[in-house]
C-alpha positions as protocol buffer text, in pm:
chain_id: "A"
residue {
  index: 1
  type: MET
  ca { x: -1053 y: -434 z: -5056 }
}
residue {
  index: 2
  type: THR
  ca { x: -1246 y: -147 z: -5143 }
}
residue {
  index: 3
  type: ASN
  ca { x: -1555 y: -354 z: -5048 }
}
residue {
  index: 4
  type: ASN
  ca { x: -1443 y: -458 z: -4726 }
}
residue {
  index: 5
  type: ILE
  ca { x: -1320 y: -85 z: -4610 }
}
residue {
  index: 6
  type: ASN
  ca { x: -1658 y: 23 z: -4718 }
}
residue {
  index: 7
  type: ARG
  ca { x: -1850 y: -226 z: -4528 }
}
residue {
  index: 8
  type: GLU
  ca { x: -1626 y: -146 z: -4221 }
}
residue {
  index: 9
  type: THR
  ca { x: -1711 y: 172 z: -4248 }
}
residue {
  index: 10
  type: GLU
  ca { x: -2105 y: 118 z: -4247 }
}
residue {
  index: 11
  type: PHE
  ca { x: -2090 y: -124 z: -3974 }
}
residue {
  index: 12
  type: SER
  ca { x: -1879 y: 144 z: -3753 }
}
residue {
  index: 13
  type: PHE
  ca { x: -2129 y: 366 z: -3828 }
}
residue {
  index: 14
  type: VAL
  ca { x: -2455 y: 176 z: -3727 }
}
residue {
  index: 15
  type: ALA
  ca { x: -2316 y: 47 z: -3448 }
}
residue {
  index: 16
  type: ALA
  ca { x: -2221 y: 433 z: -3334 }
}
residue {
  index: 17
  type: THR
  ca { x: -2544 y: 546 z: -3416 }
}
residue {
  index: 18
  type: HIS
  ca { x: -2685 y: 211 z: -3300 }
}
residue {
  index: 19
  type: TRP
  ca { x: -2591 y: 277 z: -2942 }
}
residue {
  index: 20
  type: GLU
  ca { x: -2631 y: 643 z: -2940 }
}
residue {
  index: 21
  type: LEU
  ca { x: -2252 y: 753 z: -2794 }
}
residue {
  index: 22
  type: ASP
  ca { x: -2298 y: 1122 z: -2884 }
}
residue {
  index: 23
  type: LYS
  ca { x: -2566 y: 1155 z: -2620 }
}
residue {
  index: 24
  type: ILE
  ca { x: -2436 y: 902 z: -2367 }
}
residue {
  index: 25
  type: VAL
  ca { x: -2074 y: 1096 z: -2394 }
}
residue {
  index: 26
  type: ASN
  ca { x: -2273 y: 1468 z: -2361 }
}
residue {
  index: 27
  type: GLU
  ca { x: -2465 y: 1332 z: -2067 }
}
residue {
  index: 28
  type: LEU
  ca { x: -2172 y: 1192 z: -1912 }
}
residue {
  index: 29
  type: ARG
  ca { x: -1987 y: 1549 z: -1961 }
}
residue {
  index: 30
  type: THR
  ca { x: -2287 y: 1711 z: -1792 }
}
residue {
  index: 31
  type: VAL
  ca { x: -2226 y: 1466 z: -1531 }
}
residue {
  index: 32
  type: ARG
  ca { x: -1885 y: 1532 z: -1466 }
}
residue {
  index: 33
  type: ASN
  ca { x: -1973 y: 1901 z: -1496 }
}
residue {
  index: 34
  type: GLU
  ca { x: -2184 y: 1865 z: -1205 }
}
residue {
  index: 35
  type: TRP
  ca { x: -1987 y: 1710 z: -988 }
}
residue {
  index: 36
  type: ARG
  ca { x: -1721 y: 1915 z: -1017 }
}
residue {
  index: 37
  type: SER
  ca { x: -1887 y: 2217 z: -973 }
}
residue {
  index: 38
  type: THR
  ca { x: -2067 y: 2090 z: -654 }
}
residue {
  index: 39
  type: ARG
  ca { x: -1712 y: 2034 z: -528 }
}
residue {
  index: 40
  type: GLY
  ca { x: -1550 y: 2366 z: -662 }
}
residue {
  index: 41
  type: ARG
  ca { x: -1321 y: 2133 z: -894 }
}
residue {
  index: 42
  type: LEU
  ca { x: -1273 y: 2383 z: -1184 }
}
residue {
  index: 43
  type: ARG
  ca { x: -941 y: 2192 z: -1382 }
}
residue {
  index: 44
  type: GLU
  ca { x: -690 y: 2394 z: -1561 }
}
residue {
  index: 45
  type: ALA
  ca { x: -720 y: 2272 z: -1953 }
}
residue {
  index: 46
  type: GLY
  ca { x: -585 y: 1975 z: -2053 }
}
residue {
  index: 47
  type: LEU
  ca { x: -446 y: 1867 z: -1722 }
}
residue {
  index: 48
  type: ARG
  ca { x: -473 y: 1589 z: -1549 }
}
residue {
  index: 49
  type: GLU
  ca { x: -478 y: 1636 z: -1135 }
}
residue {
  index: 50
  type: LEU
  ca { x: -408 y: 1293 z: -1013 }
}
residue {
  index: 51
  type: PRO
  ca { x: -158 y: 1042 z: -943 }
}
residue {
  index: 52
  type: SER
  ca { x: -206 y: 764 z: -1216 }
}
residue {
  index: 53
  type: ARG
  ca { x: -198 y: 389 z: -1087 }
}
residue {
  index: 54
  type: ASP
  ca { x: -62 y: 291 z: -1391 }
}
residue {
  index: 55
  type: VAL
  ca { x: 255 y: 508 z: -1354 }
}
residue {
  index: 56
  type: LEU
  ca { x: 300 y: 373 z: -987 }
}
residue {
  index: 57
  type: GLN
  ca { x: 302 y: -21 z: -1082 }
}
residue {
  index: 58
  type: GLN
  ca { x: 522 y: 24 z: -1326 }
}
residue {
  index: 59
  type: VAL
  ca { x: 755 y: 252 z: -1056 }
}
residue {
  index: 60
  type: LEU
  ca { x: 725 y: -57 z: -822 }
}
residue {
  index: 61
  type: VAL
  ca { x: 809 y: -320 z: -1073 }
}
residue {
  index: 62
  type: ASP
  ca { x: 1196 y: -114 z: -1124 }
}
residue {
  index: 63
  type: LEU
  ca { x: 1192 y: -46 z: -739 }
}
residue {
  index: 64
  type: CYS
  ca { x: 1119 y: -424 z: -666 }
}
residue {
  index: 65
  type: GLY
  ca { x: 1433 y: -512 z: -947 }
}
residue {
  index: 66
  type: ALA
  ca { x: 1685 y: -229 z: -843 }
}
residue {
  index: 67
  type: LEU
  ca { x: 1659 y: -350 z: -446 }
}
residue {
  index: 68
  type: PHE
  ca { x: 1684 y: -723 z: -514 }
}
residue {
  index: 69
  type: PRO
  ca { x: 1849 y: -707 z: -916 }
}
residue {
  index: 70
  type: MET
  ca { x: 1966 y: -1111 z: -955 }
}
residue {
  index: 71
  type: ARG
  ca { x: 1606 y: -1233 z: -836 }
}
residue {
  index: 72
  type: LEU
  ca { x: 1336 y: -982 z: -933 }
}
residue {
  index: 73
  type: GLY
  ca { x: 1483 y: -828 z: -1228 }
}
residue {
  index: 74
  type: PRO
  ca { x: 1494 y: -908 z: -1581 }
}
residue {
  index: 75
  type: GLN
  ca { x: 1606 y: -1213 z: -1648 }
}
residue {
  index: 76
  type: ASP
  ca { x: 1886 y: -1183 z: -1893 }
}
residue {
  index: 77
  type: LEU
  ca { x: 2064 y: -959 z: -1585 }
}
residue {
  index: 78
  type: ARG
  ca { x: 2432 y: -1034 z: -1524 }
}
residue {
  index: 79
  type: GLU
  ca { x: 2599 y: -983 z: -1183 }
}
residue {
  index: 80
  type: GLU
  ca { x: 2857 y: -792 z: -1391 }
}
residue {
  index: 81
  type: SER
  ca { x: 2615 y: -551 z: -1531 }
}
residue {
  index: 82
  type: GLU
  ca { x: 2437 y: -518 z: -1196 }
}
residue {
  index: 83
  type: ASP
  ca { x: 2518 y: -145 z: -1083 }
}
residue {
  index: 84
  type: TYR
  ca { x: 2466 y: -19 z: -1461 }
}
residue {
  index: 85
  type: TYR
  ca { x: 2119 y: -203 z: -1392 }
}
residue {
  index: 86
  type: VAL
  ca { x: 2054 y: -36 z: -1040 }
}
residue {
  index: 87
  type: GLY
  ca { x: 2165 y: 280 z: -1160 }
}
residue {
  index: 88
  type: HIS
  ca { x: 1911 y: 279 z: -1486 }
}
residue {
  index: 89
  type: THR
  ca { x: 1658 y: 124 z: -1336 }
}
residue {
  index: 90
  type: LEU
  ca { x: 1637 y: 410 z: -1031 }
}
residue {
  index: 91
  type: ASP
  ca { x: 1698 y: 697 z: -1278 }
}
residue {
  index: 92
  type: ALA
  ca { x: 1393 y: 587 z: -1463 }
}
residue {
  index: 93
  type: ALA
  ca { x: 1175 y: 486 z: -1170 }
}
residue {
  index: 94
  type: LEU
  ca { x: 1240 y: 783 z: -922 }
}
residue {
  index: 95
  type: ASN
  ca { x: 1180 y: 1008 z: -1222 }
}
residue {
  index: 96
  type: GLN
  ca { x: 818 y: 909 z: -1284 }
}
residue {
  index: 97
  type: LEU
  ca { x: 751 y: 914 z: -891 }
}
residue {
  index: 98
  type: LEU
  ca { x: 899 y: 1282 z: -923 }
}
residue {
  index: 99
  type: ILE
  ca { x: 608 y: 1340 z: -1151 }
}
residue {
  index: 100
  type: GLN
  ca { x: 380 y: 1142 z: -949 }
}
residue {
  index: 101
  type: VAL
  ca { x: 487 y: 1384 z: -619 }
}
residue {
  index: 102
  type: GLN
  ca { x: 442 y: 1691 z: -790 }
}
residue {
  index: 103
  type: LEU
  ca { x: 58 y: 1602 z: -894 }
}
residue {
  index: 104
  type: GLU
  ca { x: -13 y: 1452 z: -553 }
}
residue {
  index: 105
  type: LEU
  ca { x: 128 y: 1788 z: -400 }
}
residue {
  index: 106
  type: THR
  ca { x: -28 y: 2052 z: -685 }
}
residue {
  index: 107
  type: TYR
  ca { x: -374 y: 1803 z: -620 }
}
residue {
  index: 108
  type: THR
  ca { x: -361 y: 1888 z: -240 }
}
residue {
  index: 109
  type: ALA
  ca { x: -267 y: 2283 z: -252 }
}
residue {
  index: 110
  type: ARG
  ca { x: -587 y: 2292 z: -496 }
}
residue {
  index: 111
  type: GLN
  ca { x: -780 y: 2089 z: -242 }
}
residue {
  index: 112
  type: HIS
  ca { x: -699 y: 2337 z: 9 }
}
residue {
  index: 113
  type: HIS
  ca { x: -752 y: 2612 z: -216 }
}
residue {
  index: 114
  type: ASP
  ca { x: -409 y: 2734 z: -181 }
}
residue {
  index: 115
  type: LYS
  ca { x: -220 y: 2923 z: -434 }
}
residue {
  index: 116
  type: VAL
  ca { x: -7 y: 2677 z: -609 }
}
residue {
  index: 117
  type: ASP
  ca { x: 371 y: 2773 z: -657 }
}
residue {
  index: 118
  type: GLU
  ca { x: 500 y: 2596 z: -930 }
}
residue {
  index: 119
  type: PRO
  ca { x: 902 y: 2647 z: -805 }
}
residue {
  index: 120
  type: ALA
  ca { x: 813 y: 2591 z: -438 }
}
residue {
  index: 121
  type: LEU
  ca { x: 615 y: 2259 z: -496 }
}
residue {
  index: 122
  type: LYS
  ca { x: 888 y: 2120 z: -752 }
}
residue {
  index: 123
  type: SER
  ca { x: 1188 y: 2183 z: -491 }
}
residue {
  index: 124
  type: HIS
  ca { x: 952 y: 2005 z: -249 }
}
residue {
  index: 125
  type: ALA
  ca { x: 871 y: 1719 z: -470 }
}
residue {
  index: 126
  type: ASN
  ca { x: 1273 y: 1667 z: -583 }
}
residue {
  index: 127
  type: ASN
  ca { x: 1360 y: 1699 z: -172 }
}
residue {
  index: 128
  type: ILE
  ca { x: 1094 y: 1400 z: -96 }
}
residue {
  index: 129
  type: VAL
  ca { x: 1222 y: 1192 z: -384 }
}
residue {
  index: 130
  type: ARG
  ca { x: 1555 y: 1291 z: -300 }
}
residue {
  index: 131
  type: LEU
  ca { x: 1474 y: 1141 z: 20 }
}
residue {
  index: 132
  type: PHE
  ca { x: 1321 y: 819 z: -56 }
}
residue {
  index: 133
  type: ALA
  ca { x: 1583 y: 704 z: -266 }
}
residue {
  index: 134
  type: SER
  ca { x: 1821 y: 782 z: -18 }
}
residue {
  index: 135
  type: ALA
  ca { x: 1606 y: 544 z: 225 }
}
residue {
  index: 136
  type: LEU
  ca { x: 1662 y: 250 z: 21 }
}
residue {
  index: 137
  type: PRO
  ca { x: 1946 y: 120 z: 141 }
}
residue {
  index: 138
  type: ARG
  ca { x: 1838 y: 77 z: 469 }
}
residue {
  index: 139
  type: LEU
  ca { x: 1483 y: -34 z: 344 }
}
residue {
  index: 140
  type: ARG
  ca { x: 1681 y: -325 z: 158 }
}
residue {
  index: 141
  type: ARG
  ca { x: 1880 y: -413 z: 496 }
}
residue {
  index: 142
  type: ILE
  ca { x: 1509 y: -472 z: 680 }
}
residue {
  index: 143
  type: LEU
  ca { x: 1354 y: -622 z: 393 }
}
residue {
  index: 144
  type: ASP
  ca { x: 1695 y: -879 z: 414 }
}
residue {
  index: 145
  type: VAL
  ca { x: 1561 y: -930 z: 771 }
}
residue {
  index: 146
  type: ASP
  ca { x: 1212 y: -981 z: 696 }
}
residue {
  index: 147
  type: VAL
  ca { x: 1325 y: -1248 z: 400 }
}
residue {
  index: 148
  type: HIS
  ca { x: 1526 y: -1454 z: 669 }
}
residue {
  index: 149
  type: THR
  ca { x: 1272 y: -1458 z: 969 }
}
residue {
  index: 150
  type: ALA
  ca { x: 1005 y: -1597 z: 689 }
}
residue {
  index: 151
  type: PHE
  ca { x: 1265 y: -1860 z: 583 }
}
residue {
  index: 152
  type: ARG
  ca { x: 1377 y: -1948 z: 915 }
}
residue {
  index: 153
  type: GLY
  ca { x: 1000 y: -1977 z: 1031 }
}
residue {
  index: 154
  type: ASP
  ca { x: 833 y: -2183 z: 781 }
}
residue {
  index: 155
  type: PRO
  ca { x: 980 y: -2547 z: 734 }
}
residue {
  index: 156
  type: ALA
  ca { x: 780 y: -2546 z: 427 }
}
residue {
  index: 157
  type: ALA
  ca { x: 1053 y: -2291 z: 265 }
}
residue {
  index: 158
  type: ARG
  ca { x: 1360 y: -2435 z: 58 }
}
residue {
  index: 159
  type: SER
  ca { x: 1522 y: -2112 z: 44 }
}
residue {
  index: 160
  type: VAL
  ca { x: 1522 y: -1771 z: 82 }
}
residue {
  index: 161
  type: ASP
  ca { x: 1507 y: -1695 z: -330 }
}
residue {
  index: 162
  type: GLU
  ca { x: 1207 y: -1910 z: -293 }
}
residue {
  index: 163
  type: ILE
  ca { x: 1054 y: -1651 z: -9 }
}
residue {
  index: 164
  type: LEU
  ca { x: 1106 y: -1356 z: -211 }
}
residue {
  index: 165
  type: LEU
  ca { x: 991 y: -1498 z: -521 }
}
residue {
  index: 166
  type: CYS
  ca { x: 682 y: -1672 z: -401 }
}
residue {
  index: 167
  type: TYR
  ca { x: 588 y: -1567 z: -81 }
}
residue {
  index: 168
  type: PRO
  ca { x: 260 y: -1307 z: -115 }
}
residue {
  index: 169
  type: GLY
  ca { x: 337 y: -1169 z: 268 }
}
residue {
  index: 170
  type: ILE
  ca { x: 702 y: -1069 z: 135 }
}
residue {
  index: 171
  type: HIS
  ca { x: 552 y: -895 z: -157 }
}
residue {
  index: 172
  type: ALA
  ca { x: 305 y: -735 z: 65 }
}
residue {
  index: 173
  type: ILE
  ca { x: 605 y: -614 z: 315 }
}
residue {
  index: 174
  type: ILE
  ca { x: 894 y: -539 z: 40 }
}
residue {
  index: 175
  type: TYR
  ca { x: 525 y: -296 z: -86 }
}
residue {
  index: 176
  type: HIS
  ca { x: 476 y: -155 z: 253 }
}
residue {
  index: 177
  type: ARG
  ca { x: 816 y: -59 z: 356 }
}
residue {
  index: 178
  type: LEU
  ca { x: 816 y: 150 z: 29 }
}
residue {
  index: 179
  type: ALA
  ca { x: 441 y: 294 z: 55 }
}
residue {
  index: 180
  type: HIS
  ca { x: 543 y: 352 z: 438 }
}
residue {
  index: 181
  type: THR
  ca { x: 784 y: 595 z: 359 }
}
residue {
  index: 182
  type: LEU
  ca { x: 623 y: 783 z: 123 }
}
residue {
  index: 183
  type: TYR
  ca { x: 372 y: 798 z: 358 }
}
residue {
  index: 184
  type: ASP
  ca { x: 662 y: 964 z: 659 }
}
residue {
  index: 185
  type: LEU
  ca { x: 726 y: 1186 z: 363 }
}
residue {
  index: 186
  type: GLY
  ca { x: 414 y: 1347 z: 306 }
}
residue {
  index: 187
  type: VAL
  ca { x: 275 y: 1199 z: 8 }
}
residue {
  index: 188
  type: PRO
  ca { x: -25 y: 960 z: 121 }
}
residue {
  index: 189
  type: LEU
  ca { x: -262 y: 935 z: -144 }
}
residue {
  index: 190
  type: LEU
  ca { x: 64 y: 786 z: -380 }
}
residue {
  index: 191
  type: ALA
  ca { x: 141 y: 573 z: -6 }
}
residue {
  index: 192
  type: ARG
  ca { x: -246 y: 462 z: -51 }
}
residue {
  index: 193
  type: ILE
  ca { x: -200 y: 367 z: -391 }
}
residue {
  index: 194
  type: VAL
  ca { x: 114 y: 146 z: -324 }
}
residue {
  index: 195
  type: ALA
  ca { x: -49 y: -3 z: -69 }
}
residue {
  index: 196
  type: GLU
  ca { x: -373 y: -102 z: -253 }
}
residue {
  index: 197
  type: LEU
  ca { x: -242 y: -262 z: -521 }
}
residue {
  index: 198
  type: SER
  ca { x: 12 y: -480 z: -294 }
}
residue {
  index: 199
  type: HIS
  ca { x: -371 y: -531 z: -164 }
}
residue {
  index: 200
  type: SER
  ca { x: -511 y: -629 z: -514 }
}
residue {
  index: 201
  type: SER
  ca { x: -237 y: -851 z: -571 }
}
residue {
  index: 202
  type: THR
  ca { x: -200 y: -1039 z: -256 }
}
residue {
  index: 203
  type: GLY
  ca { x: -522 y: -980 z: -31 }
}
residue {
  index: 204
  type: ILE
  ca { x: -327 y: -841 z: 250 }
}
residue {
  index: 205
  type: ASP
  ca { x: -431 y: -521 z: 323 }
}
residue {
  index: 206
  type: ILE
  ca { x: -195 y: -348 z: 515 }
}
residue {
  index: 207
  type: HIS
  ca { x: -260 y: 83 z: 539 }
}
residue {
  index: 208
  type: PRO
  ca { x: 51 y: 263 z: 442 }
}
residue {
  index: 209
  type: GLY
  ca { x: 64 y: 450 z: 798 }
}
residue {
  index: 210
  type: ALA
  ca { x: 105 y: 81 z: 1031 }
}
residue {
  index: 211
  type: GLN
  ca { x: 453 y: 114 z: 1149 }
}
residue {
  index: 212
  type: ILE
  ca { x: 590 y: -233 z: 1144 }
}
residue {
  index: 213
  type: GLY
  ca { x: 924 y: -337 z: 1258 }
}
residue {
  index: 214
  type: SER
  ca { x: 1201 y: -532 z: 1115 }
}
residue {
  index: 215
  type: GLY
  ca { x: 1169 y: -951 z: 1125 }
}
residue {
  index: 216
  type: PHE
  ca { x: 793 y: -923 z: 1032 }
}
residue {
  index: 217
  type: PHE
  ca { x: 641 y: -1262 z: 871 }
}
residue {
  index: 218
  type: ILE
  ca { x: 296 y: -1312 z: 738 }
}
residue {
  index: 219
  type: ASP
  ca { x: 233 y: -1650 z: 648 }
}
residue {
  index: 220
  type: HIS
  ca { x: -60 y: -1721 z: 394 }
}
residue {
  index: 221
  type: GLY
  ca { x: -171 y: -1406 z: 431 }
}
residue {
  index: 222
  type: THR
  ca { x: -513 y: -1401 z: 265 }
}
residue {
  index: 223
  type: GLY
  ca { x: -748 y: -1225 z: 443 }
}
residue {
  index: 224
  type: VAL
  ca { x: -482 y: -975 z: 666 }
}
residue {
  index: 225
  type: VAL
  ca { x: -544 y: -633 z: 795 }
}
residue {
  index: 226
  type: ILE
  ca { x: -357 y: -433 z: 967 }
}
residue {
  index: 227
  type: GLY
  ca { x: -475 y: -42 z: 1018 }
}
residue {
  index: 228
  type: GLU
  ca { x: -347 y: 295 z: 988 }
}
residue {
  index: 229
  type: THR
  ca { x: -230 y: 355 z: 1377 }
}
residue {
  index: 230
  type: ALA
  ca { x: -114 y: -54 z: 1435 }
}
residue {
  index: 231
  type: ILE
  ca { x: 249 y: -22 z: 1575 }
}
residue {
  index: 232
  type: ILE
  ca { x: 416 y: -379 z: 1549 }
}
residue {
  index: 233
  type: GLY
  ca { x: 745 y: -455 z: 1735 }
}
residue {
  index: 234
  type: GLU
  ca { x: 995 y: -675 z: 1602 }
}
residue {
  index: 235
  type: ARG
  ca { x: 1001 y: -1026 z: 1481 }
}
residue {
  index: 236
  type: VAL
  ca { x: 659 y: -1044 z: 1485 }
}
residue {
  index: 237
  type: ARG
  ca { x: 465 y: -1339 z: 1320 }
}
residue {
  index: 238
  type: ILE
  ca { x: 87 y: -1284 z: 1180 }
}
residue {
  index: 239
  type: TYR
  ca { x: -120 y: -1596 z: 987 }
}
residue {
  index: 240
  type: GLN
  ca { x: -407 y: -1541 z: 756 }
}
residue {
  index: 241
  type: ALA
  ca { x: -732 y: -1385 z: 806 }
}
residue {
  index: 242
  type: VAL
  ca { x: -584 y: -1177 z: 1126 }
}
residue {
  index: 243
  type: THR
  ca { x: -748 y: -844 z: 1182 }
}
residue {
  index: 244
  type: LEU
  ca { x: -561 y: -559 z: 1363 }
}
residue {
  index: 245
  type: GLY
  ca { x: -836 y: -316 z: 1352 }
}
residue {
  index: 246
  type: ALA
  ca { x: -999 y: -67 z: 1532 }
}
residue {
  index: 247
  type: LYS
  ca { x: -1308 y: -86 z: 1748 }
}
residue {
  index: 248
  type: THR
  ca { x: -1481 y: 220 z: 1743 }
}
residue {
  index: 249
  type: PHE
  ca { x: -1466 y: 502 z: 1505 }
}
residue {
  index: 250
  type: PRO
  ca { x: -1540 y: 844 z: 1716 }
}
residue {
  index: 251
  type: THR
  ca { x: -1746 y: 1161 z: 1574 }
}
residue {
  index: 252
  type: ASP
  ca { x: -1692 y: 1504 z: 1630 }
}
residue {
  index: 253
  type: ASP
  ca { x: -1982 y: 1762 z: 1721 }
}
residue {
  index: 254
  type: THR
  ca { x: -2111 y: 1793 z: 1350 }
}
residue {
  index: 255
  type: GLY
  ca { x: -2105 y: 1385 z: 1370 }
}
residue {
  index: 256
  type: ALA
  ca { x: -1838 y: 1353 z: 1112 }
}
residue {
  index: 257
  type: LEU
  ca { x: -1545 y: 1099 z: 1159 }
}
residue {
  index: 258
  type: GLN
  ca { x: -1247 y: 1215 z: 1366 }
}
residue {
  index: 259
  type: LYS
  ca { x: -972 y: 1131 z: 1148 }
}
residue {
  index: 260
  type: GLY
  ca { x: -620 y: 1048 z: 1259 }
}
residue {
  index: 261
  type: LEU
  ca { x: -694 y: 898 z: 1588 }
}
residue {
  index: 262
  type: ALA
  ca { x: -494 y: 624 z: 1781 }
}
residue {
  index: 263
  type: ARG
  ca { x: -741 y: 339 z: 1732 }
}
residue {
  index: 264
  type: HIS
  ca { x: -536 y: 61 z: 1644 }
}
residue {
  index: 265
  type: PRO
  ca { x: -336 y: -217 z: 1839 }
}
residue {
  index: 266
  type: ILE
  ca { x: 12 y: -208 z: 1983 }
}
residue {
  index: 267
  type: VAL
  ca { x: 177 y: -551 z: 1915 }
}
residue {
  index: 268
  type: GLU
  ca { x: 477 y: -574 z: 2135 }
}
residue {
  index: 269
  type: ASP
  ca { x: 826 y: -774 z: 1970 }
}
residue {
  index: 270
  type: ASP
  ca { x: 795 y: -1133 z: 1959 }
}
residue {
  index: 271
  type: VAL
  ca { x: 434 y: -1198 z: 1928 }
}
residue {
  index: 272
  type: THR
  ca { x: 247 y: -1464 z: 1723 }
}
residue {
  index: 273
  type: ILE
  ca { x: -135 y: -1397 z: 1600 }
}
residue {
  index: 274
  type: TYR
  ca { x: -276 y: -1735 z: 1435 }
}
residue {
  index: 275
  type: ALA
  ca { x: -503 y: -1791 z: 1185 }
}
residue {
  index: 276
  type: GLY
  ca { x: -850 y: -1568 z: 1239 }
}
residue {
  index: 277
  type: ALA
  ca { x: -740 y: -1368 z: 1523 }
}
residue {
  index: 278
  type: THR
  ca { x: -949 y: -1018 z: 1559 }
}
residue {
  index: 279
  type: VAL
  ca { x: -777 y: -778 z: 1804 }
}
residue {
  index: 280
  type: LEU
  ca { x: -944 y: -462 z: 1780 }
}
residue {
  index: 281
  type: GLY
  ca { x: -923 y: -65 z: 1950 }
}
residue {
  index: 282
  type: ARG
  ca { x: -596 y: 57 z: 2085 }
}
residue {
  index: 283
  type: VAL
  ca { x: -497 y: -223 z: 2306 }
}
residue {
  index: 284
  type: THR
  ca { x: -118 y: -343 z: 2376 }
}
residue {
  index: 285
  type: ILE
  ca { x: -23 y: -712 z: 2284 }
}
residue {
  index: 286
  type: GLY
  ca { x: 217 y: -763 z: 2537 }
}
residue {
  index: 287
  type: LYS
  ca { x: 597 y: -879 z: 2441 }
}
residue {
  index: 288
  type: GLY
  ca { x: 598 y: -1255 z: 2358 }
}
residue {
  index: 289
  type: SER
  ca { x: 257 y: -1328 z: 2335 }
}
residue {
  index: 290
  type: VAL
  ca { x: 68 y: -1608 z: 2180 }
}
residue {
  index: 291
  type: ILE
  ca { x: -274 y: -1517 z: 2024 }
}
residue {
  index: 292
  type: GLY
  ca { x: -457 y: -1822 z: 1917 }
}
residue {
  index: 293
  type: GLY
  ca { x: -671 y: -1919 z: 1622 }
}
residue {
  index: 294
  type: ASN
  ca { x: -993 y: -1684 z: 1579 }
}
residue {
  index: 295
  type: VAL
  ca { x: -969 y: -1531 z: 1934 }
}
residue {
  index: 296
  type: TRP
  ca { x: -1165 y: -1193 z: 1945 }
}
residue {
  index: 297
  type: LEU
  ca { x: -1002 y: -969 z: 2184 }
}
residue {
  index: 298
  type: THR
  ca { x: -1045 y: -611 z: 2275 }
}
residue {
  index: 299
  type: ARG
  ca { x: -828 y: -620 z: 2613 }
}
residue {
  index: 300
  type: SER
  ca { x: -496 y: -566 z: 2675 }
}
residue {
  index: 301
  type: VAL
  ca { x: -266 y: -846 z: 2751 }
}
residue {
  index: 302
  type: PRO
  ca { x: 36 y: -860 z: 2928 }
}
residue {
  index: 303
  type: ALA
  ca { x: 369 y: -1031 z: 2825 }
}
residue {
  index: 304
  type: GLY
  ca { x: 428 y: -1385 z: 2852 }
}
residue {
  index: 305
  type: SER
  ca { x: 53 y: -1457 z: 2735 }
}
residue {
  index: 306
  type: SER
  ca { x: -134 y: -1729 z: 2591 }
}
residue {
  index: 307
  type: ILE
  ca { x: -469 y: -1618 z: 2449 }
}
residue {
  index: 308
  type: THR
  ca { x: -686 y: -1931 z: 2308 }
}
residue {
  index: 309
  type: GLN
  ca { x: -1080 y: -1888 z: 2232 }
}
residue {
  index: 310
  type: ALA
  ca { x: -1150 y: -1986 z: 2611 }
}
residue {
  index: 311
  type: THR
  ca { x: -909 y: -1730 z: 2743 }
}
residue {
  index: 312
  type: SER
  ca { x: -1100 y: -1454 z: 2572 }
}
residue {
  index: 313
  type: ARG
  ca { x: -1415 y: -1491 z: 2638 }
}
residue {
  index: 314
  type: ASN
  ca { x: -1308 y: -1481 z: 3006 }
}
residue {
  index: 315
  type: LEU
  ca { x: -1152 y: -1125 z: 2916 }
}
residue {
  index: 316
  type: ALA
  ca { x: -1495 y: -1002 z: 2745 }
}
residue {
  index: 317
  type: GLU
  ca { x: -1693 y: -1121 z: 3054 }
}
residue {
  index: 318
  type: ALA
  ca { x: -1441 y: -982 z: 3328 }
}
């Protein structure tokens, strides 16, 4: 046993020497310090300044379980203990979320070189999480409409439970509605992390700023992109590889991009957009319209329109 320990110690020492880890660690520290110095990033010793993706992922798992306990909660959950589970899970999730909100608010204040008022910051963070928690029943009602719409609209679906458990479009809209709530409450970094966690797992990229009405269904879903300032009405259905994007990116006098401008489409109620369609710019797709597969559209269309590749070419040439 002693010989084995000695050999392991010797191996570790040789490996460390072989990789010149001390030199690499020192050089990496130098690069980090240079980067922080050029950007005025002076951190307080020992403090993490950014929210954690891993923590937020667990918060999302807990929130999904609390919203749909008998379907997305633990396998051994029984209906008689449902309220206890929801309360216990929400308490844990919201307390973890509070820490992440405080991290973003502190980070934002330092980015703007504001003095960090700890009591005021904590009070603000508490208010954000309180408002977020109070929105959960409303979000559950909207999500029920989304799930039911998906079930009605897909002949392959055998139950609403299948929709909730299996469909990436539903997973994406659950995460989006949580992310959009955080976005509206003034923590856009947390909202964006939530959106990107969803994007990573579903292949559906919805910016948390996008406004999406109830009864929204993404069929199949892979490759869908919905931009920050998109506005989507009620009962809208889109298919895989649809893009609701920006046509141009205006710049200011210095050449820097102007951020926050309305640059994505408005999609009115009861619109269907088929696979591969690309709609760009601040255009309006009128109520009840149907946009065909692989259409490229950069102009508004009135209510009740039916746009195919041929008609979209005519619009482009007009």
